[in-house]
BAKOL-442708 format. One line per 3 residues: number of its first residue (from 0); their letters; for each residue x, y, z of C-alpha. Coordinates in Angstrom, 1 decimal. Layout:
BEGIN
NUM	A	X/Y/Z  ...
This chain:
BEGIN
0	MLC	-60.5/-24.9/-43.5  -57.3/-23.3/-43.4  -56.4/-20.8/-46.2
3	WGK	-52.6/-21.0/-46.7  -52.4/-17.6/-48.7  -54.1/-16.0/-45.8
6	IVS	-51.9/-17.5/-43.2  -48.5/-16.7/-45.2  -49.9/-13.3/-45.6
9	VLL	-50.7/-12.7/-41.9  -47.6/-14.5/-40.9  -45.3/-12.1/-42.7
12	DFV	-47.1/-9.1/-41.2  -46.7/-11.0/-37.6  -42.9/-11.3/-38.5
15	AAN	-42.5/-7.6/-39.2  -44.2/-6.4/-36.0  -43.1/-9.0/-33.7
18	MDI	-39.6/-10.3/-34.5  -38.5/-10.8/-31.1  -41.0/-13.1/-30.5
21	VVQ	-40.6/-15.0/-33.9  -37.0/-15.5/-32.9  -37.8/-17.0/-29.6
24	EMP	-40.7/-19.3/-30.7  -39.3/-20.4/-34.3  -36.5/-22.8/-34.2
27	TVV	-33.7/-22.5/-36.9  -35.2/-25.7/-38.3  -38.7/-26.9/-37.8
30	TDV	-38.9/-30.7/-38.1  -42.1/-31.0/-36.5  -45.0/-30.2/-39.2
33	NKA	-47.6/-30.1/-36.6  -45.8/-28.3/-34.2  -45.0/-25.4/-37.2
36	LVI	-48.7/-25.4/-37.8  -49.8/-24.7/-34.3  -47.3/-21.5/-34.2
39	LVE	-48.5/-20.6/-37.6  -52.3/-20.6/-36.4  -51.2/-18.8/-33.1
42	AVA	-49.4/-16.1/-35.2  -52.7/-15.5/-37.3  -54.8/-15.3/-34.0
45	VVE	-52.3/-12.8/-32.5  -52.5/-10.4/-35.6  -55.9/-10.8/-36.3
48	GTN	-57.1/-10.3/-32.6  -57.6/-6.6/-33.2  -58.5/-5.0/-36.2
51	LAS	-57.5/-1.3/-36.0  -60.0/0.0/-38.6  -62.9/-1.9/-37.2
54	VVT	-62.0/-0.3/-33.6  -61.5/3.3/-34.9  -64.8/3.3/-36.9
57	DAF	-66.1/6.6/-38.9  -68.6/7.0/-35.9  -65.9/6.8/-33.2
60	FNG	-63.3/9.3/-34.9  -66.2/11.6/-35.9  -67.6/11.6/-32.3
63	IIN	-64.5/13.2/-31.4  -63.6/15.6/-34.1  -67.3/16.7/-34.4
66	QAA	-67.0/18.2/-30.9  -64.5/20.8/-32.2  -65.7/24.2/-33.6
69	SSC	-65.9/24.5/-37.1  -63.4/27.4/-36.7  -60.7/24.9/-35.5
72	EGK	-57.9/24.5/-37.6  -57.6/20.9/-37.0  -61.2/20.4/-37.9
75	HFY	-60.5/20.3/-41.8  -56.8/18.7/-41.1  -57.1/15.5/-39.1
78	SRN	-58.9/12.6/-40.6  -59.4/8.7/-39.8  -58.1/7.8/-43.2
81	AFL	-54.8/9.7/-42.4  -54.8/8.0/-39.1  -55.0/4.5/-40.7
84	TAA	-52.6/5.3/-43.1  -50.0/6.4/-40.6  -50.7/3.4/-38.5
87	KSY	-49.7/1.0/-41.3  -46.0/2.2/-40.7  -46.4/1.1/-36.9
90	PAF	-48.1/-2.3/-37.3  -47.6/-3.1/-33.4  -49.8/-0.2/-32.3
93	GTS	-53.1/-1.7/-30.9  -52.4/-5.2/-32.2  -49.4/-6.8/-30.5
96	SDD	-51.4/-8.0/-27.4  -54.7/-9.7/-26.3  -57.7/-7.8/-27.6
99	ATN	-58.6/-6.1/-24.5  -55.1/-4.7/-24.0  -55.1/-3.6/-27.6
102	KRE	-58.4/-1.8/-27.2  -57.0/-0.3/-24.0  -54.2/1.1/-25.9
105	IAA	-56.1/2.5/-28.9  -58.3/4.1/-26.1  -55.3/5.3/-24.2
108	FFA	-54.0/7.0/-27.5  -57.2/8.7/-28.6  -57.4/9.9/-24.9
111	HVT	-54.3/11.7/-25.1  -54.9/13.0/-28.4  -58.3/14.5/-27.4
114	HET	-56.9/16.3/-24.4  -53.7/17.5/-26.2  -55.7/19.0/-29.4
117	GHF	-58.9/19.7/-27.8  -60.9/17.0/-29.7  -58.7/17.8/-32.7
120	CYI	-59.1/21.2/-32.7  -55.6/22.4/-32.7  -52.8/21.4/-34.9
123	NEI	-50.3/24.0/-33.3  -49.8/24.5/-29.7  -51.6/27.8/-28.3
126	NGA	-49.0/30.6/-28.3  -46.4/27.9/-29.2  -44.3/30.1/-31.2
129	SKN	-43.6/32.3/-28.4  -42.1/29.6/-26.4  -38.6/28.3/-26.5
132	YCD	-38.5/24.4/-26.9  -34.9/24.3/-27.9  -32.4/22.2/-25.6
135	KSN	-29.0/23.8/-26.8  -27.2/20.9/-24.6  -28.7/18.4/-26.9
138	TQW	-25.8/18.4/-29.5  -26.8/15.4/-31.3  -30.1/17.1/-32.5
141	PCV	-29.1/20.8/-32.8  -31.7/23.5/-33.2  -31.8/25.6/-36.3
144	AGQ	-32.1/29.1/-36.3  -35.4/30.6/-37.0  -37.2/27.3/-36.3
147	GYY	-39.7/26.5/-33.6  -40.1/23.3/-31.9  -43.4/23.8/-30.1
150	GRG	-46.2/21.4/-30.1  -47.6/20.2/-33.2  -49.8/17.4/-34.4
153	PLQ	-51.9/14.9/-32.5  -49.6/14.4/-29.5  -48.1/17.9/-29.7
156	ISW	-44.5/16.8/-30.3  -42.1/19.3/-29.1  -38.4/19.9/-28.4
159	NYN	-35.7/19.6/-30.8  -34.4/16.3/-29.4  -38.0/14.6/-30.6
162	YGP	-38.3/16.6/-33.8  -34.8/15.4/-35.0  -35.1/11.7/-34.4
165	AGK	-38.9/11.5/-35.6  -38.1/13.2/-38.8  -35.1/11.0/-39.4
168	SIG	-37.5/8.0/-38.7  -40.2/9.1/-40.5  -38.5/10.7/-43.5
171	FDG	-38.6/14.4/-43.1  -36.4/17.1/-41.7  -37.7/17.7/-38.4
174	LRS	-35.1/20.2/-37.4  -35.0/22.3/-40.6  -38.8/21.7/-41.2
177	PGT	-40.8/21.3/-38.1  -43.5/23.0/-39.5  -44.3/19.9/-41.9
180	VAT	-45.9/18.4/-39.0  -48.6/21.1/-39.2  -49.0/20.7/-42.8
183	DVV	-48.7/16.9/-43.6  -51.5/15.2/-42.0  -50.2/11.9/-42.5
186	ISF	-46.5/13.0/-41.2  -48.6/14.5/-38.3  -50.0/11.4/-37.3
189	KTA	-46.9/9.4/-37.7  -45.0/11.7/-35.3  -47.8/10.8/-32.7
192	FWF	-47.1/7.1/-33.2  -43.4/7.6/-33.3  -43.6/9.1/-29.9
195	WMN	-46.2/6.7/-28.7  -44.3/3.7/-29.8  -40.8/4.8/-28.3
198	NVH	-42.4/6.2/-25.2  -45.7/4.8/-24.2  -46.4/1.4/-25.9
201	SVI	-44.3/-0.6/-23.4  -46.0/0.8/-20.3  -49.8/-0.1/-21.6
204	GQG	-49.7/-3.0/-19.0  -49.0/-0.7/-16.3  -52.2/1.1/-16.5
207	FGA	-53.4/4.5/-17.8  -51.7/6.3/-15.3  -48.0/5.1/-16.7
210	TIR	-49.1/6.5/-20.1  -50.0/10.0/-18.6  -46.4/10.0/-16.9
213	AIN	-44.7/8.9/-20.1  -46.4/11.8/-22.0  -46.5/14.6/-19.4
216	SIE	-45.1/13.7/-16.2  -45.4/17.3/-14.6  -49.1/16.7/-14.3
219	CNG	-48.6/13.8/-12.1  -48.2/13.8/-8.2  -50.4/16.9/-8.0
222	GNT	-48.7/18.8/-10.7  -51.9/19.4/-12.7  -54.8/17.4/-11.2
225	AAV	-57.5/19.0/-13.6  -55.5/17.7/-16.7  -55.0/14.0/-15.2
228	NAR	-58.7/13.8/-14.5  -59.5/15.1/-18.0  -57.5/12.4/-19.7
231	VGY	-58.7/9.7/-17.4  -62.2/10.8/-18.2  -61.8/10.4/-21.9
234	YTA	-59.7/7.2/-21.6  -62.7/5.7/-19.4  -65.4/7.0/-22.1
237	YCK	-63.4/5.3/-24.9  -62.9/2.2/-23.1  -66.8/2.0/-22.6
240	QFG	-67.1/2.6/-26.2  -64.9/-0.3/-27.2  -66.4/-2.7/-24.4
243	VSP	-63.6/-3.0/-22.4  -62.9/-2.6/-18.7  -60.2/0.4/-18.3
246	GNN	-58.2/-1.7/-16.0  -56.3/-0.5/-12.9  -53.8/2.4/-12.1
249	LSC	-55.6/4.9/-14.1  -54.0/8.1/-12.3  -50.5/9.1/-11.6
């Protein structure tokens, strides 16, 4: 028996996350009630196909972070709750395709996070403050004197041209206060989601190798084979935990 309150609630979430699909599938005026019902039920199936919290369980998240030493700065910073809170702002993450593809996306995200942060050990890039990540040619997002745009957070967002638009989208001053990514854990995860949804989400169907290229292309084509292999290793392990095959084109 259909629960209309649930259907309406889920449909609203579906519209927010999949507006392009809705525009294509929903006619301006639906006169065929049966067709409308089918569209509603299909919407429910798409949205409820993968529940992020049921995939990223306490056991899964803790299985990663517990591998970080107690002395790690990220050990008492990152949390599953912060991850799930941040994810609410990016409803298409890990939910917008079939269940297997969704789980591969989640596995890919955590594979890269694991590699970038050393199992959630690092918040800040090692020796990041000594490195110059200011692209002075980018006048749209000009660097602010005294600020460092080195890697911070789950995906180690870096460069002024990422901090600027990420901050504008999320709601903090990424150019004047990039350090916020290292002090506010929800914002920290949101920067990772922001980068992911803008640069990685669209290539999930091309295989894990495409996500490596999207995140750090210099590792590809022999640039850093060890790093590529490490990322692939995490990804395949997480896919196994989620009960899905890793798919093809794993490397780059």
